[in-house]
C-alpha angles and dihedrals in degrees: 000000000000126000125227115220096180135030092256131038140172124205136186123216121228116174144135132203091229094061090048092051090050091054093246121148110249112219125225110203124199103229097168128075113262110198105303097332144046131252127220121178144145125235113219098237089159085073090056094048088051089051090050093053095042096047114102094192141012093262092064092044093049094050092049092049092049089053092050091046093051088052094050101043119070116231093016107176105179142317143195140195120212127196133194110249116234115274090001136098097216121102112229126194112249098171137022128179134228100025116237140064115333134164100236097166094101092047091049091053092048090051090054091052091048092050093048092050092037090224142095114277127198120190131178113222127191115237125225091245112075111254093017113112130176134214116211121197125192130178132174120234103225135161118199092340091311113124114224102164145307141247128217128188129188120204124195094218133053094213109148096219094050090045091052091048092049088046094056093041090051089056090048093051093048090054088059093046089050089051090053091050089052092047093048093047093051090047089053092048092051091048092051090049091049091048093048092050091048092050090047092052091048094049090050090050093050092046093052097061124066105193110082096217092051089049092054096045091050092048096053093045093050093049094050090053097043099043094037093235126163093226137355119198129186125203125192127199114241124172092350096308134091118250122192101234104171141018123190114257092003119107100180134026140152125242091220093062114113094234093052091047091053091048088050090050093050091048091049090049090060092042094052093051093042091227142095117262126211125184115221093018116217092223117090097190106120090206094057116123089231090061091057095054123106109252102167095125092045091050088050090050091049093052093046097050126055096243134118098220142015128198131179120198127192120243095211138158121199108305097356138078110215103172151328135255113206119195122196113199119214123243111285094026114115120207111239133191088252090060090053091051092049092050091052093049092050090049091053097042100046100041099078096047093043088050091055092046088051093051092046091052095053126105117247091263092052091050091050092049089051092051092047091051090049092051089049091051093049093048099041102028128090095257136062101057092175091058092049092051092046089050093048092049092048090050092051092048092048090048090053092047090055098041105035114089118214136180107276108220132175117220123216139163112262132212128184115224131174119260089232125024119189123194123218106212135184107269092206143354110290149106129290109248102168137018110175095166138045139182112312097029123124115234135189126223109280094014115144109248099170142000134209125217104266101179092104090050092051090054091045088051093051091049092049092048088055090047091051092049089051093049092051091054091048091048091049093048090051092050090051090050094044088234100154096180094053090042091054092050093044090049091052091047090050093052090049092052093047091050092050089047091051090051093051090046089053091049092050089054095047091048086086105069109206135190112263092212143353109292149101130290104241098180139010134074118189098163090100094046104058110152094017117134123249133189128228109276097023111143108241100172142000118218129189132181119260097224103047123069140161131202120231116197118191102214119194113244089238090064103036093095090069094054120095130166113266096037116132131223148157134241138193121208123216089239095045105041094155095058125077107203118203123219143170125227110243106172138009110209108224093213123088121222122204114223132155093357096306137092119235140171123227111238117191124214140171129221119254123210128353112012117214126207103293132174128206112257095035112140136203145128125293129195120204114203108225100172138279132310141156118286090239092056093047094050098041103038095097091052094049092045090053090046092051096049089045094053092046090051094053099038112102 
């Protein structure tokens, strides 16, 4: 402390940061006349350096500096240091000296002006007592144009020398505060980098292993070594309860052990309150949320184990707590706020990857149960409105499918056939001479549809006519001569020749093939086979009447059990897509036919009502009404039929 020999003094400040850092005392010399004498003194800057090294935060440093400043400056009235709060623009007071009631409104206004001008401001203020004036000084704390805070000082005297000294000392003090801010920022950056590197290493360690239990054991062992902890324990939530899954440097343990139970209770205490718990907590603020948490189980764990601090951190992903990490700090190790921040960072970073490892390590039943619980949470929880709407819509649709009755109809391919179908065949072996019609042509009854070459028959007829005439003459000659033997032979030969002649005449008549009735040729085309040989019985044409049809439905064998004679239905033909033709089932053929890789039964039906112009061979799709059933049954019957037959096939 300096000594004042006269009422007024003026001092000059000569200092260097290098001297301060080396622990040397910096001398303040009084170069100005003070009254009738001169002043020489030394400021104890070693005390401030000691305060700088001892201070754990800027609040402590600012208060120590204010105390030293008040002791070095004459007529010091009061002072305060303001600091910008993190993520805020407002300046909040962190240190005021001396303690007690002070009117700081004028200083606050001066600080606002200094911050606005970004410069030191000195203002003379008249006091309430006559003859007593004040000098107010305010200076912002800024680093590279970034504002961090401000300092304001009030002096009870407007002496110029004292004001200049206070002005210089204020600049010097702010330089020390700035240095602390730089140092604190650098320390925080280093801590952030170290934490990020630690988290990255742990994530890599977790991702390298596949078995969940091995992952947890490697994680707790690595944490215990890296963070120099006495013990690290990890609990995982299974079936709604916390289970201690891994303990550092411990390969085997039993859940029934008292120590393990106490660990589980402490972990559940953190889970139930959805917050980390640290005992003792580094914060001293009585209004802190952490100081209002229940820590009974942690206190019990702290008293049971030979440790100085216990902290449990939640392993949680968004909206879900998956587990707990419990750190036990060895004797002599104090729990700091940085340790708490690191624990919370580890819990948030490790939880998603550990959750994925846990899911991947489950059995199929466990995975299904997890999926079921997740679905239940989405449907019954407070979130995911889209899933809830989709589930409600699906439930409504399924309800309608089960409850709503619909017309149950069997679908089958449909073919139109004539009610009667007559074949025009070759009456004898021969050659095709004429073919005036072909498939699709309309014919009348008795109309010639084909002709066979009859030239050989005509020659045969001429020969037989001559032979008959000869036999007649022989027979007459024998009668005139009364030769009974010759007459008998001639009569027999004559009968034979007449029979052969009658046969040839019949063939000549049948050489012209004619339509048996009015109708349409449904098959056969001999126009490209003129002169080709045919054998007796070969089908040359098929003819069906125009006004008589039958409907053939090819019903799949899986549906034939539903079909009964008398059932009704409708069909649509490919050529008449706008017409729905009604029909009635008349006959179910009991023989299956294989076609296109499927077995089907022929079901015959007849048209009902007005009959449009139809042609044999027309195809379409028919639907036979077999009753009513639920929409669900109608749509899924094929699947359940297949499932039933498959199960029957594989059952022993």
